[in-house]
N, C-alpha and C positions, 0 to 999 in steps of 0.2 A: 390063679396068676389071674391081676384084674387088665383087662383089654385096653390099650393104651388109647388117649386121645389122643387123634391130631387133627388141627386145623385143616378146612376144608377154603382154598381160597384158588380159586373165586369162589362168594357162597354161592350155592343153588338156590333157587328164590323159587317155590312152587304154589301152582295154582291149584287154590284150596278155598273155600266160604269166607275165610280169613288167611292170606297169603302166610306161606309157613314159609322162613330165612333156614338154611342149616349151614351151621360154621362150625360145625364140628364132626368128627366120628358120633361120638357119643348122641350126636344130638339128630342125625341120620339114621342111628340103631333104633331108637325109639319111634322116630317116620312111621320106620319100614314095620315095625312090630307092629301098630296102630294100622298100617295097610295092610295087614296081611292076612287083620281080623275080618277083614271086608271084600277083600281081594282073595282066591284062592288060587293064582295062577304060580305056578314053580318059578316064574323068574325074578319074584319080589323075596319070596326065600332064599334061591341061590345068591341074590345078590346081598342080604341079610348075613347071608354065610359068611359072605368072602370079606363082610365089614367088621363079622364079631372077630375073625381068625386075621385078620392084619395086625401084626407084629412090631411093622418096620414101616418108615415114610414112602418108600417103595409099594408094599404090599397096599399101605391105606389109600394112595393115591389111584393106583389101578382099579379098586374098588368101589371106589368113587367116580370110574371112568363108568364101570358098569352101571352104577347108579345113576347118573347123568345122561346116559341111554336111555334108559327104561324109561327116565321121566319124561323124558321127549318123546320115547317112542308111543306114550302114552298121553302126549297132549298137554301133560303135565310142568312142565317146564316153562319159568318165566324165562325166556334169554331177554339179559339187559341188551339194547342198543343203544352203544356209546356213539355219541358225535363225536369228531374226529376234526376239529380245529385244522383248519390248512393256515400253514405263517401265513403272515401280513404278505401282500403281495406277490404270493405262488400263482393267482388266478388273472395278474396283469400279463397285459403284453409288455415285450419287454422290445423299443428302441434296437437296431442292429447297427 
């Protein structure tokens, strides 16, 4: 049985020599397989196993959260800082 491919939304951006963007489970699995070659930490294998075992959206989402937490702990996650535009006039004082 082939592993279902679920989208990663929002995508994960990873700090590397050339930044990596993971948009789906199969990309994440490929990335983790490469990481395991250079990192012999069981945590990477555990996350890979969770991603490979994902058979529905819920289990895929849980595995992606595990990956995100691991990337963050390793300092590899690039977090997007989204500027929240304030509605016009929000910072203005209103005359009472």
